[in-house]
C-alpha positions as CSV (number, residue, x, y, z in Angstrom):
1,X,78.1,115.9,56.1
2,X,79.7,117.6,59.1
3,X,83.4,117.4,60.0
4,X,82.8,114.7,62.6
5,X,81.1,112.5,60.1
6,X,83.9,113.1,57.6
7,X,86.5,112.3,60.3
8,X,84.7,109.1,61.3
9,X,84.3,108.0,57.7
10,X,88.0,108.7,57.0
11,X,89.0,106.7,60.1
12,X,86.8,103.8,59.1
13,X,88.4,103.7,55.6
14,X,91.9,103.9,57.1
15,X,91.1,101.0,59.5
16,X,89.6,99.0,56.7
17,X,92.7,99.5,54.6
18,X,94.9,98.6,57.5
19,X,92.8,95.5,58.2
20,X,93.1,94.4,54.6
21,X,96.8,94.8,54.6
22,X,97.1,92.9,57.9
23,X,95.3,90.0,56.4
24,X,97.8,89.6,53.6
25,X,100.7,87.1,53.5
26,X,104.0,89.0,53.1
27,X,106.8,87.4,51.1
28,X,110.3,89.0,51.1
29,X,113.2,87.6,48.9
30,X,116.6,87.7,50.5
31,X,118.9,87.7,47.5
32,X,122.6,88.7,46.9
33,X,121.9,92.1,45.5
34,X,119.3,94.7,46.6
35,X,116.4,95.1,44.2
36,X,117.6,92.4,41.8
37,X,116.9,88.7,41.0
38,X,120.4,87.2,40.7
39,X,122.2,84.0,39.9
40,X,122.0,82.1,43.2
41,X,118.9,83.8,44.8
42,X,116.8,81.2,46.6
43,X,115.8,82.5,50.1
44,X,112.4,83.8,50.9
45,X,110.7,84.9,54.1
46,X,107.0,84.2,54.5
47,X,105.1,86.2,57.1
48,X,101.6,85.1,58.1
49,X,99.0,87.8,59.1
50,X,99.5,86.6,62.7
51,X,103.2,87.5,62.6
52,X,104.6,84.0,62.2
53,X,107.8,84.2,60.1
54,X,109.2,81.3,58.1
55,X,112.5,81.3,56.2
56,X,112.6,79.0,53.1
57,X,116.0,77.7,51.8
58,X,118.5,80.2,53.2
59,X,121.2,79.0,50.8
60,X,124.2,81.4,50.2
61,X,122.4,84.7,49.9
62,X,121.3,85.2,53.6
63,X,124.3,86.9,55.1
64,X,124.6,84.6,58.1
65,X,122.5,84.6,61.3
66,X,123.3,88.3,61.9
67,X,121.7,89.4,58.5
68,X,119.5,92.3,59.6
69,X,117.0,91.3,57.0
70,X,116.0,88.2,58.9
71,X,114.4,89.7,62.0
72,X,112.6,87.1,64.1
73,X,112.4,83.7,62.5
74,X,110.0,81.1,63.9
75,X,110.9,78.2,61.6
76,X,113.3,77.4,58.8
77,X,112.4,75.1,55.9
78,X,115.0,73.2,54.0
79,X,114.0,71.4,50.8
80,X,117.3,69.5,50.3
81,X,121.0,69.7,51.2
82,X,122.7,71.0,48.1
83,X,125.1,73.9,48.7
84,X,122.9,76.6,47.2
85,X,120.0,75.7,49.5
86,X,121.8,74.5,52.7
87,X,124.5,77.2,52.5
88,X,128.2,76.3,52.5
89,X,129.2,80.0,52.2
90,X,127.7,83.4,52.3
91,X,128.4,87.1,51.5
92,X,130.4,89.2,53.9
93,X,128.5,92.3,53.0
94,X,125.4,93.4,51.0
95,X,125.9,93.4,47.2
96,X,129.4,91.9,47.4
97,X,130.5,90.8,43.9
98,X,128.1,91.1,41.0
99,X,124.6,89.8,40.3
100,X,126.2,87.3,37.9
101,X,129.0,86.4,40.3
102,X,128.3,87.2,43.9
103,X,131.3,87.2,46.3
104,X,130.7,84.5,48.8
105,X,133.8,84.8,51.0
106,X,132.5,83.6,54.4
107,X,132.7,79.9,54.9
108,X,130.0,78.1,56.9
109,X,131.1,74.4,56.7
110,X,131.1,72.0,58.4
111,X,128.0,73.5,60.0
112,X,126.0,75.4,57.3
113,X,124.4,78.7,56.9
114,X,121.1,77.0,57.7
115,X,122.3,75.5,61.0
116,X,123.9,78.7,62.2
117,X,120.6,80.6,61.5
118,X,118.5,78.0,63.3
119,X,120.7,78.1,66.4
120,X,121.0,81.8,66.6
121,X,117.2,82.4,66.0
122,X,116.2,79.5,68.3
123,X,113.9,78.5,65.4
124,X,112.4,75.2,64.4
125,X,114.1,73.4,61.5
126,X,111.6,71.4,59.4
127,X,113.0,68.5,57.4
128,X,112.0,65.4,55.5
129,X,113.7,62.2,54.5
130,X,116.6,61.0,56.7
131,X,117.8,64.5,57.4
132,X,116.6,65.1,61.0
133,X,119.1,62.9,62.9
134,X,122.1,64.5,61.1
135,X,120.9,68.0,61.6
136,X,119.9,67.4,65.3
137,X,123.6,66.5,65.9
138,X,124.8,69.5,63.9
139,X,122.6,71.8,65.8
140,X,123.7,70.4,69.2
141,X,127.3,70.8,68.2
142,X,126.7,74.4,67.3
143,X,125.2,75.1,70.7
144,X,121.5,74.6,69.9
145,X,118.8,72.2,71.1
146,X,118.3,69.0,69.0
147,X,114.6,69.4,69.8
148,X,114.6,72.3,67.4
149,X,114.5,69.8,64.5
150,X,111.1,68.5,63.4
151,X,110.4,65.7,61.0
152,X,107.8,66.4,58.3
153,X,107.7,63.5,55.7
154,X,105.4,63.3,52.7
155,X,101.8,63.5,53.7
156,X,102.7,64.9,57.1
157,X,102.1,68.4,58.4
158,X,103.5,70.6,61.2
159,X,101.9,73.7,62.7
160,X,104.0,76.9,63.2
161,X,101.8,79.6,64.6
162,X,99.0,80.2,62.2
163,X,100.8,78.3,59.3
164,X,100.3,74.6,58.5
165,X,103.4,73.3,56.8
166,X,102.9,70.1,54.7
167,X,105.6,68.1,52.9
168,X,105.2,67.1,49.3
169,X,107.4,65.1,46.9
170,X,110.1,66.6,44.7
171,X,112.0,64.8,41.9
172,X,115.6,65.7,42.4
173,X,118.7,64.4,44.2
174,X,119.7,65.0,47.8
175,X,123.4,64.0,48.5
176,X,125.1,65.7,51.4
177,X,128.6,67.0,50.3
178,X,131.5,65.7,52.4
179,X,132.3,69.3,53.4
180,X,129.6,69.1,56.0
181,X,130.9,65.8,57.6
182,X,133.7,65.2,60.1
183,X,137.1,65.0,58.6
184,X,137.5,61.2,58.5
185,X,134.1,60.5,56.9
186,X,134.3,63.4,54.6
187,X,137.7,62.5,53.2
188,X,136.6,58.9,52.7
189,X,133.5,59.9,50.7
190,X,135.3,62.5,48.7
191,X,138.1,60.1,47.8
192,X,135.4,57.8,46.2
193,X,133.4,60.7,44.6
194,X,130.4,60.1,46.8
195,X,128.0,62.1,48.9
196,X,126.1,61.0,52.1
197,X,122.6,59.7,51.7
198,X,120.0,61.7,53.6
199,X,116.8,60.5,52.0
200,X,114.7,62.1,49.2
201,X,114.4,65.8,48.6
202,X,111.0,67.5,49.0
203,X,108.9,70.6,48.6
204,X,106.3,72.2,50.9
205,X,102.8,73.5,50.9
206,X,102.1,76.3,53.3
207,X,98.5,77.0,54.4
208,X,98.3,80.5,55.9
209,X,95.7,81.9,58.3
210,X,94.2,84.1,55.7
211,X,93.5,81.3,53.2
212,X,96.6,81.6,51.0
213,X,97.9,78.1,50.1
214,X,101.5,78.3,48.7
215,X,103.3,75.5,46.9
216,X,107.1,75.7,47.4
217,X,108.6,73.4,44.8
218,X,112.1,73.0,46.1
219,X,114.2,71.7,43.3
220,X,112.2,69.4,41.1
221,X,111.3,68.1,37.7
222,X,107.8,67.6,36.5
223,X,106.0,65.1,38.7
224,X,102.4,63.8,38.8
225,X,102.1,64.9,42.4
226,X,101.9,68.5,41.3
227,X,98.5,67.7,40.0
228,X,97.3,64.9,42.3
229,X,98.6,66.3,45.6
230,X,99.5,70.0,45.3
231,X,96.4,71.0,43.2
232,X,93.7,68.4,44.0
233,X,94.4,67.8,47.6
234,X,96.0,71.0,49.0
235,X,94.4,73.4,46.5
236,X,97.5,75.6,46.1
237,X,96.6,79.1,44.9
238,X,100.1,80.5,44.9
239,X,103.3,78.8,43.7
240,X,107.1,79.3,44.0
241,X,108.8,77.2,41.3
242,X,112.3,76.6,40.0
243,X,112.9,77.6,36.4
244,X,116.6,77.2,35.8
245,X,116.8,74.1,33.7
246,X,119.6,71.4,33.7
247,X,119.2,70.7,37.5
248,X,115.5,71.3,37.6
249,X,112.6,72.2,35.3
250,X,113.5,74.8,32.8
251,X,111.2,77.7,31.9
252,X,109.1,75.8,29.4
253,X,108.7,72.8,31.7
254,X,108.0,75.0,34.7
255,X,105.3,76.8,32.7
256,X,103.6,73.5,31.9
257,X,103.6,72.7,35.7
258,X,101.9,76.0,36.4
259,X,99.5,76.1,33.4
260,X,98.4,72.4,33.4
261,X,99.2,70.8,36.8
262,X,99.2,73.2,39.8
263,X,97.0,75.9,38.2
264,X,97.5,78.6,40.9
265,X,96.3,82.2,40.6
266,X,99.9,83.6,40.8
267,X,103.4,82.3,40.6
268,X,106.8,83.6,41.8
269,X,109.8,82.6,39.7
270,X,112.7,81.0,41.6
271,X,116.1,79.3,41.1
272,X,116.6,80.8,37.6
273,X,120.4,80.4,37.8
274,X,121.0,83.6,35.9
275,X,121.2,87.4,36.6
276,X,117.6,87.9,35.5
277,X,117.3,91.7,36.2
278,X,119.2,94.9,35.9
279,X,118.0,97.9,37.8
280,X,115.1,95.8,38.9
281,X,113.9,95.3,35.3
282,X,113.7,91.9,33.6
283,X,116.5,91.3,31.1
284,X,115.3,90.3,27.6
285,X,116.3,86.9,26.5
286,X,116.6,85.4,29.9
287,X,115.0,82.2,31.1
288,X,112.9,84.2,33.5
289,X,111.5,86.2,30.6
290,X,110.8,83.0,28.7
291,X,108.9,81.6,31.7
292,X,106.9,84.8,32.2
293,X,105.8,84.8,28.5
294,X,104.8,81.1,28.7
295,X,102.7,81.3,31.8
296,X,99.0,82.1,31.7
297,X,98.7,83.6,35.2
298,X,100.6,86.6,36.7
299,X,104.4,85.9,37.2
300,X,106.2,87.9,39.9
301,X,110.0,88.4,40.0
302,X,111.5,88.1,43.5
303,X,113.5,91.3,43.7
304,X,115.8,91.1,46.8
305,X,114.5,93.1,49.8
306,X,111.2,94.0,48.1
307,X,108.2,92.6,50.0
308,X,105.2,91.3,48.1
309,X,101.8,90.8,49.7
310,X,99.2,88.2,48.7
311,X,95.6,87.9,49.7
312,X,93.7,84.8,50.7
313,X,93.1,83.8,47.0
314,X,96.8,83.9,46.2
315,X,96.6,87.1,44.2
316,X,99.1,89.9,44.7
317,X,97.6,92.8,46.8
318,X,100.7,95.0,47.1
319,X,104.4,95.3,46.3
320,X,104.4,93.3,43.0
């Protein structure tokens, strides 16, 4: 074999490797502490092979619209309006506070971290339930276009670039805290111990251009739709599921959802409500460890800032 043949062979292999990488879905956690999975980590960025970028549940750990980790954002998904998903506050700087007690010193109410990001990035905001009219007004008040809000109720879908976003049920609550309302209405609700009704919470199924189908559970308990809708209809091969207990499925319940209902090829743990790692390594005795031991498919830990790549079958191809 002469040098030109060797050169062409090497080039072909390099191009094949580049093409394989380009065909993967990239998932990057945006947590409170670099390289760790911490107490209130929720946010994930999904990037389709065509470059479409979707932010899921910004919460408190995205450091505002100027967070350099965001880059371009085409759409933002919000599962429900609780503080840790909508974002009443955020960190002033990377790694502020501790993994067990992040320092969220920047206040985002009465807007929200989510609204501020949507306006700054000129992104679509995808919502279910009765949330769109409220958020359309909030976005307008923040200087954005109400048309950035798109309704996606159960059974419906919305196309963002090469990604089809479908809404699926979640079993949880969805009361909007008075802190996000105007002073008069907020004080009246707070005085009566009430939140504002904005319809049911939800989860999402994302179908990417390479064939990856990801189930994003939102906050949920066990529900029959995880079998009937998520597995049988949409055929999810990758899942992101809450494991924290008390407010959602705990690690044992979440393992049942993965093993017996959704049955994906891989799963990313989420919403653990604990400092689950130290130095990027899983801490023994945590809920996250319990979940990993109980699940029959590979479980991946969302370490902040570390991008994972998944192929069209929902299996990890790099970064896990």
